[in-house]
C-alpha positions as CSV (number, residue, x, y, z in Angstrom):
1,M,0.0,0.0,0.0
2,K,2.8,2.4,0.9
3,Q,4.6,1.7,-2.4
4,K,1.4,2.5,-4.3
5,I,1.0,5.8,-2.6
6,I,4.6,6.8,-3.1
7,G,4.5,5.6,-6.7
8,G,1.3,7.7,-7.3
9,Y,2.9,10.8,-5.8
10,V,6.0,10.3,-8.1
11,V,3.8,9.8,-11.2
12,I,1.9,13.0,-10.4
13,W,5.2,14.8,-9.7
14,L,6.6,13.8,-13.0
15,L,3.4,14.9,-14.8
16,F,3.5,18.3,-13.1
17,T,7.2,18.6,-14.1
18,I,6.5,17.8,-17.8
19,Y,3.5,20.1,-17.9
20,G,5.5,23.0,-16.3
21,W,8.5,22.4,-18.5
22,L,6.4,22.4,-21.7
23,F,3.4,24.6,-21.1
24,G,3.6,26.2,-17.6
25,A,4.4,29.7,-16.5
26,N,8.1,28.7,-16.1
27,S,8.4,26.9,-19.4
28,Y,11.3,29.2,-20.3
29,K,13.3,27.7,-17.4
30,G,15.0,24.3,-17.6
31,F,13.6,20.9,-16.9
32,F,15.4,20.5,-13.6
33,F,14.1,23.8,-12.3
34,N,10.6,22.5,-13.0
35,L,11.4,19.2,-11.5
36,G,12.4,20.8,-8.2
37,S,9.5,23.3,-8.1
38,S,7.0,20.5,-8.9
39,L,8.2,18.4,-5.9
40,I,5.6,20.1,-3.7
41,W,2.8,19.8,-6.3
42,P,0.0,19.7,-3.7
43,A,1.0,23.2,-2.6
44,K,0.5,24.4,-6.2
45,I,-3.0,22.9,-6.4
46,F,-4.1,24.0,-2.9
47,P,-2.3,27.3,-2.2
48,E,-3.4,27.4,1.5
49,L,-1.6,24.1,1.9
50,G,1.7,25.9,1.0
51,A,1.1,28.2,4.0
52,A,0.5,25.2,6.3
53,I,3.7,23.5,5.0
54,S,5.8,26.6,5.6
55,A,4.4,27.0,9.1
56,V,5.2,23.4,10.0
57,I,8.8,23.9,8.6
58,I,9.2,27.0,10.7
59,V,8.0,25.3,13.9
60,A,10.3,22.3,13.2
61,M,13.3,24.6,12.7
62,V,12.6,26.5,16.0
63,I,12.2,23.2,17.9
64,A,15.4,21.9,16.3
65,V,17.3,25.0,17.4
66,L,16.0,24.8,20.9
67,I,16.8,21.1,21.2
68,F,20.2,21.0,19.4
69,G,21.4,24.5,19.9
70,R,24.8,25.0,21.6
71,D,24.7,25.6,25.3
72,T,27.0,28.5,26.0
73,R,26.6,28.4,29.8
74,N,30.1,27.5,30.9
């Protein structure tokens, strides 16, 4: 089941890449640019999801800094 979900995501990712490379707003840019920008294709379909993803990344970074930050109290 997990392989089917990941495979489906990769297939949609590649379709978004090809569409963006040939017909999209960034068609003048290279294939690999479109490959990278299409990696988060759900955020392109649902723009509010992009805000949620960025909020999760910011919170994760703050937690990582708090947990793994250097302790300068000598």
